[in-house]
C-alpha positions in Angstrom: 0.0 0.0 0.0 2.9 2.4 0.6 4.5 1.8 -2.8 1.9 3.7 -4.9 2.0 6.7 -2.5 5.8 6.8 -2.8 5.6 6.7 -6.5 3.1 9.6 -6.4 5.3 11.6 -4.2 8.3 11.0 -6.5 6.3 12.0 -9.5 5.1 15.2 -7.8 8.7 16.0 -7.0 9.8 15.6 -10.6 6.9 17.8 -11.7 7.9 20.5 -9.3 11.5 20.6 -10.4 12.4 23.7 -12.4 13.1 23.0 -16.1 16.4 24.5 -17.3 15.7 26.9 -20.2 17.3 26.2 -23.5 19.2 29.3 -24.6 19.6 29.6 -28.3 22.2 31.8 -29.8 21.3 34.5 -32.3 22.7 34.5 -35.9 23.1 37.9 -37.6 23.4 38.0 -41.4 24.0 41.4 -43.2 22.1 41.6 -46.5 23.9 44.1 -48.8 21.1 44.6 -51.3 18.2 44.7 -48.9 19.7 47.1 -46.4 18.9 44.8 -43.6 20.3 42.4 -41.0 18.4 39.1 -40.7 18.4 37.6 -37.2 17.9 33.8 -36.9 17.4 31.5 -34.0 20.2 29.0 -33.9 17.9 26.1 -32.7 15.1 26.5 -35.2 16.8 28.6 -37.8 13.6 30.6 -38.0 13.8 34.4 -38.6 13.5 36.2 -35.3 13.6 39.7 -36.8 14.7 41.6 -39.9 16.5 44.8 -38.8 16.5 47.7 -41.1 19.8 49.5 -41.5 21.4 52.2 -43.6 22.4 51.6 -47.2 24.6 48.6 -48.0 25.4 46.8 -44.8 28.5 44.6 -45.0 31.0 43.9 -42.3 29.9 43.2 -38.8 31.5 42.5 -35.4 30.2 41.9 -31.9 31.6 43.9 -29.0 33.4 41.7 -26.5 30.5 42.0 -24.0 28.2 40.8 -26.7 25.8 43.7 -26.0 26.2 45.5 -29.3 26.5 44.5 -33.0 28.5 47.0 -35.0 27.5 47.1 -38.7 29.4 48.8 -41.5 26.9 50.8 -43.6 29.0 51.5 -46.7 26.8 53.9 -48.7 25.8 56.0 -45.7 29.4 56.3 -44.4 28.6 55.2 -40.9 28.3 52.3 -38.4 24.8 51.2 -37.2 25.0 50.0 -33.6 22.4 47.3 -32.8 21.4 46.4 -29.3 21.6 42.5 -29.4 18.8 42.1 -26.9 16.2 44.5 -28.3 17.4 44.0 -31.9 17.1 47.7 -32.6 19.5 50.2 -34.1 20.1 52.3 -31.0 22.7 54.8 -32.4 25.0 55.5 -35.3 28.7 56.3 -35.4 30.7 58.3 -38.0 32.9 55.7 -39.6 34.6 57.7 -42.3 33.8 57.1 -46.0 32.6 53.7 -47.3 33.3 51.3 -44.3 33.6 47.7 -45.4 35.1 45.6 -42.7 36.0 46.4 -39.1 37.3 45.0 -35.8 37.1 46.0 -32.2 39.9 45.7 -29.6 39.7 43.0 -26.9 38.6 45.5 -24.3 35.8 46.8 -26.5 37.1 50.4 -26.3 38.3 51.1 -29.8 36.9 50.3 -33.3 39.2 49.9 -36.3 37.4 50.5 -39.6 38.6 50.0 -43.2 37.5 52.9 -45.4 37.6 51.4 -48.9 37.1 54.5 -51.0 39.6 56.7 -49.3 42.5 54.4 -48.5 42.8 54.8 -44.8 41.8 53.1 -41.5 39.6 55.1 -39.1 40.0 54.5 -35.4 37.2 55.6 -33.1 36.2 55.3 -29.5 33.4 52.9 -29.1 31.4 54.7 -26.5 31.8 58.3 -27.6 32.3 57.8 -31.3 35.3 60.2 -31.1 37.7 59.8 -34.0 41.1 59.0 -32.7 43.0 58.6 -35.9 42.8 58.3 -39.7 45.7 56.2 -40.8 46.7 56.1 -44.5 47.3 52.6 -45.9 47.1 51.1 -49.4 44.4 51.5 -52.0 41.0 50.0 -51.2 41.5 48.7 -47.6 39.2 45.9 -46.6 40.4 43.3 -44.1 40.8 44.3 -40.5 42.0 42.3 -37.6 43.1 43.5 -34.1 45.8 41.2 -32.6 44.6 39.3 -29.5 47.2 41.2 -27.3 45.9 44.5 -28.7 49.4 45.7 -29.7 48.7 46.0 -33.4 46.1 45.8 -36.2 46.4 44.2 -39.6 44.7 45.9 -42.5 44.6 44.5 -46.1 44.5 46.7 -49.2 43.0 45.2 -52.3 44.6 47.2 -55.0 48.0 47.5 -53.3 48.1 43.7 -52.6 49.5 44.3 -49.1 48.9 43.5 -45.5 49.7 46.6 -43.4 50.7 46.3 -39.7 49.5 49.3 -37.6 50.9 50.0 -34.1 47.8 50.5 -31.9 49.6 52.9 -29.5 51.1 55.3 -32.1 48.7 54.6 -34.9 51.7 54.3 -37.3 52.1 51.8 -40.0 55.1 49.7 -39.0 55.2 47.2 -41.9 53.8 46.7 -45.4 53.9 43.1 -46.5 53.2 42.2 -50.2 50.9 39.2 -50.3 48.9 38.2 -53.4 46.5 39.9 -55.7 43.4 41.5 -54.1 43.8 40.5 -50.4 40.5 40.4 -48.6 40.5 39.1 -45.1 43.0 39.0 -42.2 42.4 36.4 -39.5 44.5 35.5 -36.5 45.0 31.9 -35.6 43.4 30.7 -32.3 46.7 31.1 -30.4 47.4 34.5 -31.9 50.8 33.5 -33.2 50.1 33.8 -36.9 47.8 35.8 -39.2 46.3 34.4 -42.4 45.5 36.7 -45.3 43.2 35.5 -48.1 43.8 36.8 -51.7 40.7 36.7 -53.9 42.3 37.0 -57.3 45.6 35.5 -56.4 43.8 32.5 -55.2 46.0 32.0 -52.2 46.3 32.4 -48.4 49.4 34.0 -47.0 50.5 33.0 -43.5 52.4 35.8 -41.8 54.5 35.7 -38.6 53.7 38.9 -36.8 57.0 38.9 -35.0 59.3 38.8 -38.0 56.7 40.3 -40.3 57.5 37.6 -42.9 55.4 35.3 -44.9 56.2 31.8 -43.7 53.8 30.0 -46.1 51.6 30.7 -49.0 49.2 28.0 -50.3 46.5 27.7 -52.9 43.6 25.4 -53.8 42.7 22.9 -56.5 39.2 21.6 -57.1 38.7 18.9 -59.8 36.4 20.3 -62.4 36.5 23.9 -61.2 38.5 26.5 -63.2 41.4 28.0 -61.4 40.1 31.6 -61.8 36.8 30.7 -60.0 38.6 29.7 -56.8 38.6 33.0 -54.9 39.5 32.8 -51.2 37.5 35.1 -49.0 36.4 34.6 -45.4 38.5 32.5 -42.9 37.5 30.8 -39.7 39.4 28.5 -37.4 37.8 25.7 -35.4 37.8 26.0 -31.6 40.7 23.6 -31.2 42.7 25.7 -33.8 43.5 22.6 -35.8 41.3 23.2 -38.8 40.6 26.3 -40.9 37.6 27.0 -43.2 38.2 29.2 -46.2 35.2 30.4 -48.2 36.1 30.2 -51.9 33.4 32.5 -53.4 32.7 31.7 -57.1 33.9 28.1 -56.6 30.7 27.7 -54.5 32.7 25.8 -51.9 34.4 26.1 -48.5 37.9 24.6 -48.2 38.9 22.6 -45.2 42.5 23.2 -44.3 44.8 21.3 -41.9 46.4 24.2 -40.0 49.6 22.3 -39.1 50.5 21.4 -42.7 48.6 24.2 -44.5 47.1 21.5 -46.7 43.5 21.6 -48.0 42.0 18.3 -47.1 38.5 18.6 -48.6 35.9 20.9 -50.0 32.4 21.5 -48.9 29.8 22.3 -51.6 27.5 25.1 -50.3 25.5 27.8 -52.1 26.7 30.2 -54.7 29.4 32.7 -53.8 30.1 31.9 -50.2 31.6 35.1 -48.7 31.9 35.2 -44.9 31.3 32.6 -42.2 30.9 32.2 -38.5 31.0 29.3 -36.0 28.4 28.4 -33.4 29.5 29.1 -29.8 30.2 25.5 -29.2 32.1 25.1 -32.5 29.8 22.4 -33.8 28.2 24.3 -36.7 29.6 26.5 -39.4 27.3 29.2 -40.9 28.1 30.2 -44.4 26.6 33.3 -46.2 25.9 32.6 -49.9 25.7 35.9 -51.7 24.1 34.8 -55.0 21.6 32.2 -53.6 20.4 34.5 -50.9 20.7 31.9 -48.2 22.9 30.5 -45.4 24.3 27.0 -45.4 24.6 25.2 -42.0 27.6 22.8 -42.0 28.1 20.1 -39.4 31.8 20.6 -38.3 32.3 17.0 -37.1 31.2 15.4 -40.4 32.0 18.4 -42.7 28.6 17.9 -44.3 26.1 20.6 -45.2 22.9 20.0 -43.3 20.5 22.6 -44.6 20.1 25.9 -46.3 18.1 28.8 -44.8 16.8 31.7 -46.8 17.9 35.2 -45.6 17.9 38.5 -47.4 19.3 39.5 -50.8 23.0 39.4 -51.3 24.0 38.2 -47.8 27.5 39.3 -47.0 28.5 38.9 -43.3 27.7 36.5 -40.5 28.1 37.0 -36.8 26.8 34.8 -33.9 25.9 36.0 -30.5 26.2 33.3 -27.7 
């Protein structure tokens, strides 16, 4: 007679236990042609909101506290600042002309912006928007990466085919490194010891030692059945363990999988048309790829390197950022 009562008490106890909520991350995709940022739920991949921005949103970065999303609005010469909780544009910052890509220092105090049309890098205070420096670099700067120790910033210039090293204290260019034709993105390895620079027309990735300011390796890609000129390296992302790199290959419609230790492409993932930029989920299990010409985002399983699904976003998706 006591056993049913015990079971009932146990069942009641389970019912009364609080259920831990599942927290989905938010995926932000900038849509260059729609003048919007699409926000997706990472669990359902449903659209949470479409945020209207200024004209031609491209590069985006999260502040280190994850409270703000900074969006380059190229045709309006500004940054739109999005509150990542309310999903509203809460203020704008003067970025200098035609901002394309940007980065923020590890403390979240300064923003470094590539001004493509004018050939310089603008540095502003994040909170006040005060312009701290306008640093001349090469023609058509695009890539922008602040070093993890916050000592320097790497900017790439498309027409000059260079990676420029900027001292973050003096705002002076301390080195100009010739890479390959039309460099696009600079990305530091997980340990911060090397910086990779993709060259769209050159079809290569240059690996630079920031200490010696020398290229230690330059490698390219070969895809059976795909013409060499269609293989155009763009965005770069490293897995959480730092052992693998993903390189978006644009008009090749693929993402290269590269062994970081040997600089060897080991496989290629077929995604949508013109993959441009990418982001990893907070746990590193998924890769999100923006496909500019198919107006969608491909979700890739990192463990199997298989594309799982495609999710429609806006027109001409450009950048991808994930908020944990």
